[in-house]
Residue, then its C-alpha position, 0 to 999 in steps of 0.5 A: m349065872t347071868n343076872y342081867v335082863t334083856d328086852c329085845i334083840s339088839r342091832h349087834g344081834i341082828v348082824q350076828l344072826i343074819n351072818a350066821f344064817d347066810f354063812s350056813e347057807h354058803i357052806n351048804q350046812p343050812f338049818a333044816i329043823f326049827f323047834v320051840i322049847a317052852w321052859n316054863k313047862t319044865e320041872d320047878w321052873k324059875p326064869e333064872l334057870l334059863l341059862a343053865r338049862q339052855e346050856a345043858f340042852i346044847r351040850k346034849l344036842r352037841a353029843w347027839c350030833e357027834r354020835e351021828g357024825i354031823p356038823f353041830n350048827y345051831l341058832y337060837t333066839v329067846e322070847y317071853g310070851e303070855k302063852l308059852g312064858t320063857h321059850s327058846n326058838f331053835a334052828v338046827h342043821i340036819p343034812q338033807k341026804d335021805y331025809n325022807n328015808k324011814l331011818t332019817l336023822f330028821r325023824k330020829l332027832v324029832s323023836e329024841l328031842d324031849a329027852m335032851v331038855p333038862g327038867h322035862t316032865g313028859n308034857p308034850c307041849t314042852v318041845e314043839v317042832v314046826h309042822d307043815k300047815w297042810t299035813k300037820l307033820p314035822k317039817f323039814f325046811r328044804t328050801a332057802n325061802q322056807r328057812l328065811g321065813a322061819l328065821r324072820y319069825f324068830m327075829k320078831g323080837i328085834d329092837p324096834d328102835a334100832s336104826f341107821n341113818e341114810g340120806g339124812k333119814r332115820i331108818r329102822w332095822c325092822d322096816h329095812l329088813g321087812i320084819k314086823a317087830s313085836n314086844q317079846g317081853a323081858v328075858i333074864g340073860p342073852r336074847h340069842s346065840v349061834s354055835h361056835s361053828l357059825g360064829p365070827v371066829s369060825r367065819y373069819a377063819t374061812g375068809w368070810q367077808e362079814l356082812t355089816a352094811p344095811a344093803e348087804l344085810q338086806r340082800a342076805f335076808a331077802y327071799r331067793p327067786k323060786r325054782h318051781q321045786p315042789e316042797q317036800v315034807a317028811a312023814 
């Protein structure tokens, strides 16, 4: 069990999260569902249980993806807040095909997430799937800009002091990427992770050119030009 404490997402974490996100878009397996797990609402919660419960959840999620025959791609960040306590923000890949169908995998996963969370007591606030602000229904993130917006929100816990030098000036990563950094509290264990399928080893195996330079990371993290395509939300 890990016992170290982290206060924010490091510069290394920034690089890994952006590369995993951009790689998922590149291989056409983008994150389409975003949700939050409030661990302090689970049974007999203690902060030191985070790693074990999160790993147990990921194992169940992997088994679900294997049963459904879909790639197991995820990304998460961890935060601590006064309202939710220790909580994890998850982004998961769900194929776009037939997502508006009555039997869509999207709807199925939304309905089965609670059962995957270790220590779930039945509290409906334990797992919150991101909803559309107009329809109030669980939202399928169909466009790249929707997914970028969600990831930007997930990364608000980046280290506000992480910086690089350019032209003799110190530039903060949060300013460079356009993220409004905020204090997300101390967490026992790592602040982020991605699935092995999107990690550096898998990326390298495909010939992926790792994004490391500030300009490269900024371009990957910039909103795409709009295509005037209406947003669709699953019911």
